[in-house]
C-alpha positions as CSV (number, residue, x, y, z in Angstrom):
1,X,189.0,96.3,92.4
2,X,187.8,92.6,91.7
3,X,187.4,90.0,94.4
4,X,189.4,86.4,94.0
5,X,192.4,88.2,92.5
6,X,195.6,87.9,94.3
7,X,197.7,89.1,91.6
8,X,197.5,92.8,93.0
9,X,199.3,95.1,94.9
10,X,199.0,94.5,98.7
11,X,201.1,97.1,99.9
12,X,203.5,99.0,97.9
13,X,207.3,99.7,99.1
14,X,209.3,101.8,96.7
15,X,212.9,102.7,97.0
16,X,214.4,105.2,94.9
17,X,218.3,105.3,94.7
18,X,220.7,107.8,92.4
19,X,222.0,106.6,89.3
20,X,224.8,105.4,88.8
21,X,225.0,103.8,85.4
22,X,224.3,100.2,86.0
23,X,220.6,100.0,86.3
24,X,219.4,99.0,83.0
25,X,215.6,99.3,81.9
26,X,214.1,99.7,78.8
27,X,214.5,103.2,77.1
28,X,211.3,104.5,75.9
29,X,209.6,107.5,76.2
30,X,205.7,108.2,75.4
31,X,207.2,109.3,71.7
32,X,209.0,106.2,71.1
33,X,206.0,104.2,72.2
34,X,203.6,106.3,69.9
35,X,205.9,105.5,67.0
36,X,205.4,102.4,67.4
37,X,201.5,102.3,68.0
38,X,201.3,104.5,64.3
39,X,200.5,101.9,62.0
40,X,197.9,100.2,64.1
41,X,196.5,103.5,64.8
42,X,195.9,104.5,61.1
43,X,194.8,101.0,60.3
44,X,192.2,100.4,62.6
45,X,191.4,103.6,64.1
46,X,191.1,102.6,67.9
47,X,193.7,104.0,70.6
48,X,191.9,101.1,72.6
49,X,192.7,98.5,70.2
50,X,196.0,99.9,69.3
51,X,197.3,99.4,73.4
52,X,195.5,96.1,73.2
53,X,197.6,94.9,70.6
54,X,200.9,96.6,72.1
55,X,200.7,94.8,75.3
56,X,199.8,91.1,73.7
57,X,202.8,91.9,71.2
58,X,204.8,93.8,73.5
59,X,207.5,97.0,71.9
60,X,211.0,97.6,71.4
61,X,213.6,99.9,72.9
62,X,216.3,101.8,71.5
63,X,218.8,99.1,71.7
64,X,216.5,96.5,70.4
65,X,215.4,95.0,73.6
66,X,212.4,93.6,73.5
67,X,209.9,94.2,76.2
68,X,208.0,91.1,76.6
69,X,204.4,90.9,75.0
70,X,201.2,89.5,76.9
71,X,201.0,86.4,74.5
72,X,204.8,85.7,75.0
73,X,204.2,85.6,79.2
74,X,200.8,83.6,78.7
75,X,202.9,80.8,76.8
76,X,205.6,80.6,79.6
77,X,202.7,80.5,82.1
78,X,201.3,77.7,80.2
79,X,204.6,75.7,79.4
80,X,205.4,76.3,83.6
81,X,202.2,74.9,84.2
82,X,202.7,72.1,81.9
83,X,205.9,70.9,83.3
84,X,205.0,70.4,86.4
85,X,202.0,68.4,85.7
86,X,204.0,66.1,83.7
87,X,206.8,66.0,86.3
88,X,205.1,65.5,89.6
89,X,202.0,63.2,90.4
90,X,200.0,63.1,94.2
91,X,200.6,59.5,95.2
92,X,203.6,60.8,97.0
93,X,200.7,62.2,99.6
94,X,199.8,58.6,101.1
95,X,203.1,56.6,99.6
96,X,205.1,57.7,102.7
97,X,202.1,57.2,105.0
98,X,201.8,54.1,103.9
99,X,205.5,53.2,103.7
100,X,205.8,53.7,107.9
101,X,203.0,52.4,108.6
102,X,204.2,48.9,107.1
103,X,206.8,49.4,108.8
104,X,205.3,49.7,112.5
105,X,203.6,45.9,111.2
106,X,207.2,44.9,110.3
107,X,208.7,46.0,113.7
108,X,205.3,44.6,115.5
109,X,205.8,41.3,113.4
110,X,209.3,40.6,114.1
111,X,208.7,41.5,118.0
112,X,206.3,38.4,117.6
113,X,208.8,36.2,115.9
114,X,211.3,37.0,118.9
115,X,208.8,36.2,121.6
116,X,207.8,32.9,119.5
117,X,211.5,32.2,119.5
118,X,212.2,33.0,122.9
119,X,209.2,30.4,124.0
120,X,210.5,27.9,122.2
121,X,214.2,28.0,123.7
122,X,212.7,28.5,127.2
123,X,212.2,24.4,127.1
124,X,208.9,25.5,128.4
125,X,206.4,23.6,126.4
126,X,203.4,25.1,128.4
127,X,205.1,28.6,127.6
128,X,205.5,27.9,124.0
129,X,202.1,26.6,123.0
130,X,200.5,29.8,124.9
131,X,203.5,32.2,123.3
132,X,202.4,30.7,119.6
133,X,198.7,30.7,120.0
134,X,199.0,34.2,121.3
135,X,201.3,35.2,118.3
136,X,199.2,33.7,115.7
137,X,196.0,35.4,117.0
138,X,198.1,38.5,116.7
139,X,199.1,37.7,113.0
140,X,195.7,37.1,112.0
141,X,194.8,40.9,113.3
142,X,197.7,42.0,111.7
143,X,196.7,40.2,108.0
144,X,193.0,41.5,108.8
145,X,193.9,45.0,108.9
146,X,192.0,47.2,106.6
147,X,193.6,47.7,103.4
148,X,192.9,51.8,103.0
149,X,194.7,54.3,105.3
150,X,192.4,55.2,107.2
151,X,191.0,52.1,107.9
152,X,194.3,50.9,108.8
153,X,195.0,53.7,111.1
154,X,191.7,52.9,113.0
155,X,192.5,48.7,113.3
156,X,195.8,49.7,114.2
157,X,194.4,52.6,116.9
158,X,192.2,49.4,118.6
159,X,195.8,46.6,118.1
160,X,197.3,46.1,121.5
161,X,200.9,46.0,120.4
162,X,203.7,44.1,122.1
163,X,206.1,46.0,120.6
164,X,207.0,49.1,122.5
165,X,209.0,50.0,119.6
166,X,206.2,49.7,117.1
167,X,203.5,51.2,119.6
168,X,206.1,54.6,120.1
169,X,206.5,54.9,116.2
170,X,202.9,54.0,115.5
171,X,202.1,57.0,118.1
172,X,204.7,59.5,116.4
173,X,203.3,59.0,113.3
174,X,199.8,59.4,114.5
175,X,201.0,63.1,116.1
176,X,203.1,63.6,112.9
177,X,199.2,62.8,110.9
178,X,197.1,64.9,113.4
179,X,199.8,67.7,112.8
180,X,199.7,67.3,109.4
181,X,195.9,67.4,109.3
182,X,195.7,70.5,111.1
183,X,198.8,72.2,109.8
184,X,196.5,72.0,106.4
185,X,193.5,73.6,108.2
186,X,195.8,76.6,109.6
187,X,197.7,76.5,106.0
188,X,193.9,77.0,104.6
189,X,193.6,80.2,106.9
190,X,196.7,82.0,107.7
191,X,200.0,79.9,107.2
192,X,202.0,81.7,110.2
193,X,201.5,79.0,113.0
194,X,203.5,75.9,113.1
195,X,203.9,73.3,115.9
196,X,200.4,74.1,116.6
197,X,200.0,73.6,120.9
198,X,196.7,73.0,122.5
199,X,196.6,76.9,123.7
200,X,197.2,77.7,119.5
201,X,194.5,75.3,118.9
202,X,191.6,76.5,121.5
203,X,193.1,80.6,120.1
204,X,192.1,79.4,116.5
205,X,188.9,77.7,117.2
206,X,188.2,81.3,118.9
207,X,189.5,82.8,115.9
208,X,187.6,81.3,113.4
209,X,184.7,81.5,115.5
210,X,184.6,85.4,115.6
211,X,185.1,85.6,112.0
212,X,182.2,83.6,111.0
213,X,180.4,85.7,113.5
214,X,182.0,89.3,111.5
215,X,181.1,87.7,108.3
216,X,177.2,87.0,109.4
217,X,177.4,90.9,110.4
218,X,178.5,91.7,107.1
219,X,175.3,89.8,105.9
220,X,173.1,91.6,108.0
221,X,174.3,94.6,107.1
222,X,176.5,95.4,110.5
223,X,179.9,97.0,110.4
224,X,182.4,93.8,112.2
225,X,185.4,95.4,114.4
226,X,188.0,94.5,111.8
227,X,190.6,96.6,114.0
228,X,189.6,95.0,117.3
229,X,189.8,91.5,115.8
230,X,193.2,92.3,114.6
231,X,194.3,93.2,117.7
232,X,193.9,89.9,118.9
233,X,194.8,87.3,116.1
234,X,197.0,89.2,113.8
235,X,199.3,87.0,114.7
236,X,198.0,84.2,112.5
237,X,198.0,86.8,109.6
238,X,201.6,87.5,108.3
239,X,200.4,89.7,104.8
240,X,198.8,92.1,107.4
241,X,196.0,92.6,105.7
242,X,194.5,96.3,105.8
243,X,190.9,95.4,105.9
244,X,188.1,92.3,106.0
245,X,187.7,92.0,102.5
246,X,191.5,91.6,101.7
247,X,192.0,89.0,104.3
248,X,189.0,87.1,103.2
249,X,190.6,87.4,99.6
250,X,193.4,86.0,100.8
251,X,192.0,83.5,102.8
252,X,189.4,82.2,99.7
253,X,192.8,81.8,97.6
254,X,194.3,79.4,100.2
255,X,191.1,77.4,100.5
256,X,190.7,77.3,97.1
257,X,193.9,76.2,96.6
258,X,193.7,73.2,99.3
259,X,190.3,72.5,97.5
260,X,192.0,71.9,94.4
261,X,194.2,69.8,95.4
262,X,191.2,67.1,96.6
263,X,189.6,68.2,93.3
264,X,192.9,66.5,91.2
265,X,193.0,63.2,93.5
266,X,191.6,60.0,92.3
267,X,188.1,59.6,94.5
268,X,190.5,56.8,95.9
269,X,192.8,59.7,97.6
270,X,190.4,61.6,98.3
271,X,188.7,59.5,100.3
272,X,191.9,58.0,101.9
273,X,192.1,61.7,102.6
274,X,189.0,62.7,104.5
275,X,188.9,59.4,106.2
276,X,192.6,60.3,107.5
277,X,190.9,63.4,108.6
278,X,188.0,61.6,110.7
279,X,190.4,59.4,112.3
280,X,192.8,61.7,113.4
281,X,191.0,65.1,113.9
282,X,189.4,64.3,117.2
283,X,188.3,68.5,117.3
284,X,185.2,68.5,115.5
285,X,184.1,72.1,116.4
286,X,187.5,73.1,114.6
287,X,186.3,71.2,111.7
288,X,182.7,73.0,112.0
289,X,184.2,76.4,112.2
290,X,186.4,75.3,108.9
291,X,183.6,74.3,107.1
292,X,181.2,77.0,108.0
293,X,183.9,79.8,106.7
294,X,184.7,77.5,103.7
295,X,181.0,77.8,102.7
296,X,181.2,81.4,103.8
297,X,184.1,81.9,101.6
298,X,182.8,80.5,98.3
299,X,179.7,82.5,98.4
300,X,181.6,85.8,98.5
301,X,184.3,84.9,96.1
302,X,182.6,81.9,93.7
303,X,185.4,82.7,91.2
304,X,188.1,82.2,93.2
305,X,189.0,78.7,91.5
306,X,187.0,76.3,93.9
307,X,186.3,74.0,90.8
308,X,189.9,74.2,89.8
309,X,191.9,70.5,89.5
310,X,194.4,69.8,88.0
311,X,195.7,66.2,85.8
312,X,199.1,65.4,87.1
313,X,200.8,62.8,85.2
314,X,204.3,62.8,86.4
315,X,206.7,60.1,88.2
316,X,207.6,62.0,90.6
317,X,205.8,62.1,94.3
318,X,204.9,64.8,96.0
319,X,203.9,64.3,99.9
320,X,201.2,66.3,101.6
321,X,203.5,69.4,102.5
322,X,205.1,69.4,99.2
323,X,201.6,69.1,97.5
324,X,200.3,71.9,99.2
325,X,203.1,74.4,98.5
326,X,202.5,73.2,93.9
327,X,198.8,74.1,94.4
328,X,199.4,77.6,95.9
329,X,201.8,77.9,92.8
330,X,199.6,76.4,90.3
331,X,196.7,78.6,91.4
332,X,199.0,81.6,91.4
333,X,199.9,80.8,87.7
334,X,196.3,80.4,86.8
335,X,195.1,83.9,88.5
336,X,198.0,85.7,86.2
337,X,196.7,84.0,83.3
338,X,193.7,84.8,83.8
339,X,194.6,88.7,84.4
340,X,196.9,89.1,81.4
341,X,194.3,87.3,79.2
342,X,191.5,89.8,80.8
343,X,194.0,93.0,80.4
344,X,192.2,95.0,77.9
345,X,194.0,98.3,79.0
346,X,198.0,99.1,80.2
347,X,196.2,100.4,83.6
348,X,195.2,96.6,84.6
349,X,198.3,95.5,84.9
350,X,198.5,97.5,87.9
351,X,197.3,94.8,89.8
352,X,199.6,92.7,88.9
353,X,202.2,91.3,91.9
354,X,205.0,92.1,90.5
355,X,207.3,90.2,93.2
356,X,205.1,86.9,92.3
357,X,205.3,87.5,88.9
358,X,209.1,87.9,88.9
359,X,209.1,84.4,90.4
360,X,206.9,82.9,87.7
361,X,208.2,84.3,84.8
362,X,211.4,85.8,85.1
363,X,213.0,89.5,86.0
364,X,212.5,90.6,82.0
365,X,208.6,89.8,82.4
366,X,208.3,91.4,85.7
367,X,210.0,94.5,84.3
368,X,208.2,94.2,81.1
369,X,205.0,93.9,83.6
370,X,205.7,97.1,85.3
371,X,206.4,99.5,82.0
372,X,203.6,98.5,80.3
373,X,201.1,99.4,83.5
374,X,202.9,102.8,82.8
375,X,202.0,103.5,78.9
376,X,199.0,105.1,79.2
377,X,200.2,107.3,82.0
378,X,203.8,108.4,79.7
379,X,201.0,109.1,76.8
380,X,198.8,111.3,79.2
381,X,201.7,113.3,80.4
382,X,203.3,114.1,77.0
383,X,199.8,114.9,75.7
384,X,199.5,112.3,73.0
385,X,196.2,110.8,74.6
386,X,193.7,112.0,77.6
387,X,191.1,109.9,79.0
388,X,187.5,111.3,78.7
389,X,184.9,109.5,80.6
390,X,186.6,106.5,81.1
391,X,188.2,106.2,77.8
392,X,191.3,107.1,76.2
393,X,191.2,109.3,73.2
394,X,193.7,111.0,71.0
395,X,194.3,114.3,71.8
396,X,195.0,117.7,68.7
397,X,199.0,116.6,69.3
398,X,198.4,112.9,69.1
399,X,196.8,113.5,65.8
400,X,199.5,115.5,64.6
401,X,202.0,113.4,65.6
402,X,200.4,110.8,63.8
403,X,200.7,112.7,60.7
404,X,204.4,113.8,61.5
405,X,205.2,109.8,62.4
406,X,203.6,109.1,59.2
407,X,205.8,112.0,57.0
408,X,208.7,111.3,58.6
409,X,208.4,107.6,57.6
410,X,207.8,107.9,53.9
411,X,210.6,110.9,53.5
412,X,213.1,108.4,54.6
413,X,212.3,106.2,52.1
414,X,212.5,109.1,48.9
415,X,215.9,109.0,47.3
416,X,217.9,111.9,48.0
417,X,218.0,113.2,44.7
418,X,214.3,113.5,44.9
419,X,214.0,114.5,48.3
420,X,216.0,117.6,47.3
421,X,213.5,118.3,44.9
422,X,211.2,119.6,48.5
423,X,211.5,122.9,47.9
424,X,211.5,123.8,51.7
425,X,215.1,122.9,52.2
426,X,216.7,125.8,50.4
427,X,216.1,129.1,52.3
428,X,214.5,132.4,50.9
429,X,214.0,131.1,47.7
430,X,210.3,131.4,47.5
431,X,209.4,132.7,50.7
432,X,209.4,135.7,52.5
433,X,210.0,136.7,56.1
434,X,206.7,136.7,58.2
435,X,208.5,138.2,61.4
436,X,206.8,135.6,63.8
437,X,208.6,132.5,65.1
438,X,207.8,128.9,65.9
439,X,209.3,126.0,67.4
440,X,211.1,124.0,65.0
441,X,209.8,120.7,63.9
442,X,211.0,117.8,61.6
443,X,211.1,119.2,58.2
444,X,211.0,123.2,59.0
445,X,213.5,125.2,57.0
446,X,216.7,126.0,59.1
447,X,216.0,129.5,59.6
448,X,217.0,129.5,63.3
449,X,216.2,132.7,65.2
450,X,219.1,132.6,67.7
451,X,218.1,135.2,70.2
452,X,214.8,133.2,70.8
453,X,216.5,130.1,71.1
454,X,219.2,130.9,73.4
455,X,216.2,132.3,75.6
456,X,214.7,129.0,75.9
457,X,218.1,127.1,76.6
458,X,218.5,129.3,79.5
459,X,214.9,129.5,80.5
460,X,215.2,125.4,80.3
461,X,218.4,125.5,82.3
462,X,217.9,128.3,84.9
463,X,220.7,130.1,83.4
464,X,225.1,129.7,83.7
465,X,227.4,129.4,81.4
466,X,227.9,127.5,78.8
467,X,224.6,127.7,77.5
468,X,223.9,123.9,76.2
469,X,221.3,123.6,73.2
470,X,219.2,120.7,72.7
471,X,216.8,120.3,69.5
472,X,213.5,121.1,72.0
473,X,215.4,125.2,72.3
474,X,215.3,125.5,68.7
475,X,213.1,127.9,67.4
476,X,213.0,129.0,63.6
477,X,211.2,132.4,61.7
478,X,208.4,131.5,60.0
479,X,208.1,132.2,56.0
480,X,204.9,133.2,54.4
481,X,204.1,131.5,50.9
482,X,203.6,133.8,48.0
483,X,201.7,131.1,46.1
484,X,198.8,129.0,47.9
485,X,197.6,125.5,46.5
486,X,194.5,124.5,47.6
487,X,194.1,120.5,47.3
488,X,191.4,117.6,48.0
489,X,192.5,114.5,48.5
490,X,190.1,111.9,48.0
491,X,190.5,108.7,50.1
492,X,189.0,105.1,48.5
493,X,187.9,103.5,51.6
494,X,185.7,100.9,50.2
495,X,185.9,97.6,51.0
496,X,188.3,96.5,48.3
497,X,191.4,98.2,50.2
498,X,191.6,96.5,53.1
499,X,191.0,93.5,51.1
500,X,194.0,93.9,48.9
501,X,196.3,95.9,51.8
502,X,196.1,99.0,49.8
503,X,194.2,100.9,53.1
504,X,197.3,101.4,55.7
505,X,199.4,102.9,52.9
506,X,196.8,105.0,51.6
507,X,195.7,106.6,55.2
508,X,199.2,107.0,55.7
509,X,200.0,108.8,53.0
510,X,196.5,111.2,53.9
511,X,197.7,111.9,57.4
512,X,201.4,112.4,56.3
513,X,200.5,115.0,53.2
514,X,198.2,116.5,56.1
515,X,201.1,117.0,58.3
516,X,203.3,117.9,55.6
517,X,200.6,121.1,54.5
518,X,199.9,122.0,58.0
519,X,203.2,122.5,59.2
520,X,205.2,123.6,56.0
521,X,202.3,125.2,54.0
522,X,200.2,126.5,56.5
523,X,198.5,128.7,54.4
524,X,197.4,126.3,51.7
525,X,194.0,124.4,52.1
526,X,193.8,120.0,52.4
527,X,190.5,118.8,52.2
528,X,189.6,115.4,52.7
529,X,186.8,113.3,51.0
530,X,186.4,109.4,51.5
531,X,183.9,107.7,49.5
532,X,183.0,104.0,49.0
533,X,179.4,103.5,48.4
534,X,179.1,107.3,49.0
535,X,181.5,109.7,49.7
536,X,181.7,111.8,52.6
537,X,184.0,115.1,53.6
538,X,186.5,114.1,56.6
539,X,187.8,116.7,58.9
540,X,191.7,116.4,59.5
541,X,191.1,115.2,63.4
542,X,188.8,112.8,62.5
543,X,191.2,110.6,60.4
544,X,193.1,108.8,62.9
545,X,189.7,106.9,63.1
546,X,188.7,106.3,59.9
547,X,188.4,103.1,58.7
548,X,187.2,101.3,55.6
549,X,183.2,100.9,54.7
550,X,181.7,97.3,55.1
551,X,179.4,98.1,51.8
552,X,179.9,97.3,47.8
553,X,180.6,100.4,45.7
554,X,183.2,102.9,44.6
555,X,181.0,106.1,44.2
556,X,184.1,108.1,42.4
557,X,181.1,110.6,41.0
558,X,180.0,111.7,44.4
559,X,183.4,112.3,45.7
560,X,184.5,114.7,43.1
561,X,180.7,116.2,43.9
562,X,181.9,117.1,47.5
563,X,185.3,118.1,46.4
564,X,184.2,120.4,43.5
565,X,182.1,122.0,46.6
566,X,184.9,122.5,48.9
567,X,187.2,124.1,46.4
568,X,184.6,126.6,45.3
569,X,185.6,128.2,48.3
570,X,189.2,128.5,48.1
571,X,191.4,130.3,46.4
572,X,194.5,129.9,44.7
573,X,195.3,126.7,42.6
574,X,193.2,123.9,43.2
575,X,193.9,120.1,42.5
576,X,192.7,116.6,43.8
577,X,194.5,113.7,44.7
578,X,192.5,110.8,44.1
579,X,194.0,107.5,45.8
580,X,191.8,104.3,44.7
581,X,192.3,100.8,43.8
582,X,189.2,100.4,41.9
583,X,186.8,101.7,39.1
584,X,183.7,104.0,39.4
585,X,180.6,101.0,40.5
586,X,178.2,103.4,41.9
587,X,176.5,106.8,41.3
588,X,173.7,109.0,42.7
589,X,171.0,109.2,40.8
590,X,168.9,112.5,40.1
591,X,166.6,111.2,42.8
592,X,169.7,111.4,45.1
593,X,169.4,107.4,45.3
594,X,172.6,105.4,45.1
595,X,172.8,103.0,42.3
596,X,175.7,100.2,42.4
597,X,176.7,97.7,39.8
598,X,179.3,95.3,39.4
599,X,180.7,95.4,36.6
600,X,180.5,99.0,36.1
601,X,177.4,100.0,33.7
602,X,177.7,103.0,30.9
603,X,175.4,105.0,32.9
604,X,177.8,105.0,36.2
605,X,180.7,106.0,33.8
606,X,179.1,108.3,32.2
607,X,177.7,110.2,35.1
608,X,181.5,109.9,37.1
609,X,183.2,111.5,33.6
610,X,180.2,114.1,33.8
611,X,181.5,115.5,37.1
612,X,185.3,115.4,35.6
613,X,184.3,117.6,32.8
614,X,182.7,120.0,35.4
615,X,185.7,119.9,37.2
616,X,187.9,120.3,34.0
617,X,186.0,123.6,33.0
618,X,186.3,125.4,37.1
619,X,190.3,124.3,36.5
620,X,190.8,122.0,39.0
621,X,193.4,118.9,37.9
622,X,192.8,115.5,38.9
623,X,196.0,113.5,39.2
624,X,194.9,110.0,40.0
625,X,197.3,107.3,41.9
626,X,196.3,103.4,41.0
627,X,196.6,100.9,43.5
628,X,196.8,97.3,41.9
629,X,195.0,98.9,38.4
630,X,193.0,96.1,36.4
631,X,192.6,96.8,32.4
632,X,189.1,98.4,33.1
633,X,190.2,101.1,35.9
634,X,193.1,101.9,33.3
635,X,191.0,102.3,30.5
636,X,188.5,104.7,32.9
637,X,191.7,106.3,34.2
638,X,192.5,107.0,30.7
639,X,189.7,108.9,29.9
640,X,189.4,110.7,33.0
641,X,193.0,111.4,32.9
642,X,192.9,112.5,28.8
643,X,189.3,114.8,29.8
644,X,190.5,116.3,32.7
645,X,194.3,116.8,31.3
646,X,195.9,115.6,35.1
647,X,198.0,113.1,35.6
648,X,197.5,109.1,36.4
649,X,200.6,107.3,38.1
650,X,200.1,102.9,38.2
651,X,201.7,102.5,41.7
652,X,201.9,100.3,44.2
653,X,201.2,100.1,48.2
654,X,205.2,99.9,49.0
655,X,205.8,103.1,46.8
656,X,202.4,104.9,46.8
657,X,203.6,108.4,49.6
658,X,206.8,108.6,47.0
659,X,204.2,109.1,44.5
660,X,202.1,111.3,46.3
661,X,204.6,113.5,48.0
662,X,206.9,114.1,45.3
663,X,204.2,115.4,43.1
664,X,202.9,117.5,45.3
665,X,205.8,118.6,46.1
666,X,207.4,119.0,42.6
667,X,204.2,120.5,42.1
668,X,204.8,123.2,44.8
669,X,208.1,123.6,43.1
670,X,206.9,124.6,39.8
671,X,204.3,127.2,40.9
672,X,206.8,128.9,43.2
673,X,208.7,129.0,40.1
674,X,206.4,130.5,37.8
675,X,206.2,132.8,40.8
676,X,209.5,134.2,40.6
677,X,209.8,133.8,36.6
678,X,206.5,136.7,37.0
């Protein structure tokens, strides 16, 4: 647990009440959250980065309510700080004191004037002469008072008042100032004591002396008696800290807040306060103990904000007590801002003091923080992610879910007439029963197995009638495909793909195609090849983390070589689906070296078409989906298509998924029809 951080739960008390329909909150489950992470996971392939961006931007629930993101919260904190600084100034700390001192002096001058007037009216010339001389000397003393507050207080302490009223007001002001300055020391340490008696001050000195002694013991490697300390002095600490570290952390925050007030003053203001302290705080042992404790805490909590200062520019003055409270609030804003800015994962938000966050940011932001802190727990419990040695990773179920989300999104975009071409929407055509069942997934033929579905519902509810079904209870009969298709998806990973905003749609299609084949055509084969300067085979579980390559080159030749090798091990109808936005600019030489040139040279084009010819001779068709085609790319693809007798689709990132999925399903439909016709 990081020291110097006030925004963490010190004690947690949670009260649960029965749901009565009045409670509101963000209606999001793990799968809703995962769906909103989907594009980020596909584009960057980094789960931790996707979670960080979700924290920054926030999420949206079923009703369209926004879960406030950290970026918006940070803006709110900055606005709140700016409003305070532009509204207030620290001059009021001394304005009230100076005004009261002036009133004391005015009362004394009025008393002197009254004495002189009484002497004149007495008719006694000698009395009048002596009185006027004394009054003149007294007024001269008042005229010579130091202009600084601490100097004025010192001079008035030496001055012999003639006015009993002025003397009383000055004594009361001194007592008040002593109390405020002493309370300043107290507030730095506990905040629990008010109207301190001499006995309280004595106990406070003893408390600080013992606390400093415990710190010395800690530095020597000894174990201080914290429990005994709390038995004797626990009334100073209403926070009821559970250990010495927690106590010291709270004290460090308070002392740092008071130090920030000094830092924020002008040199003149700071000198006046320090001078007043020296004039009025007669107990030097108390000052020594406080200074000693402050030095120890500075060394233990160097990041508590000891050097923090604020530039007040407003018109509303703050008195001493108000300034202390304002420094605490500004310090809390800074601490919360630093915690939110440094939160790299949802778990870090568990350290936020939600009550204080609610005071600073409002109910919605506090509720958002509480909900976001639970994100990883929700995703873990749903089996979508797992914590492996402190690092969150996608589970196999999470990987499948990404593909299912991508597939669902693409199918939603298809027109109804094109969607009806999906052969799996028609039960009993082109399929034979496999006499096994599976949990229903979106897109499955709805060949419901009644007995097992009802059994699932009874098991879930524990029995009783009526039996209420939910989609989670559905179990469908598996069907056996009579026609097998072996497909290799070639995915362009060259640098031009993200530069032209083509990478995310292409990767989404790859995940969706994998989800479609694995769920609907489990006996089909899907291989994946990524290609840039060179090509490489990709496993389906690697797809979520696949990103583009920061290299130049589009090596279709190498990709075709790997695809041909993968398909050589498979049976059934064989095809390659290639998604690209570039022409061939790289190939492997006979020695195995990579040759790159842009624009493409004849040698690269010929090497690529040689591989196309080999694929053609082995009966492997190539369907190419071209994004942002250039005239050179069109020319090359036309040659490839003519040689291979495959098809070419000139498409855009917006409808790429439509083209690929419809083409795959129409190809499957044609094969099934051919099978039935034979």
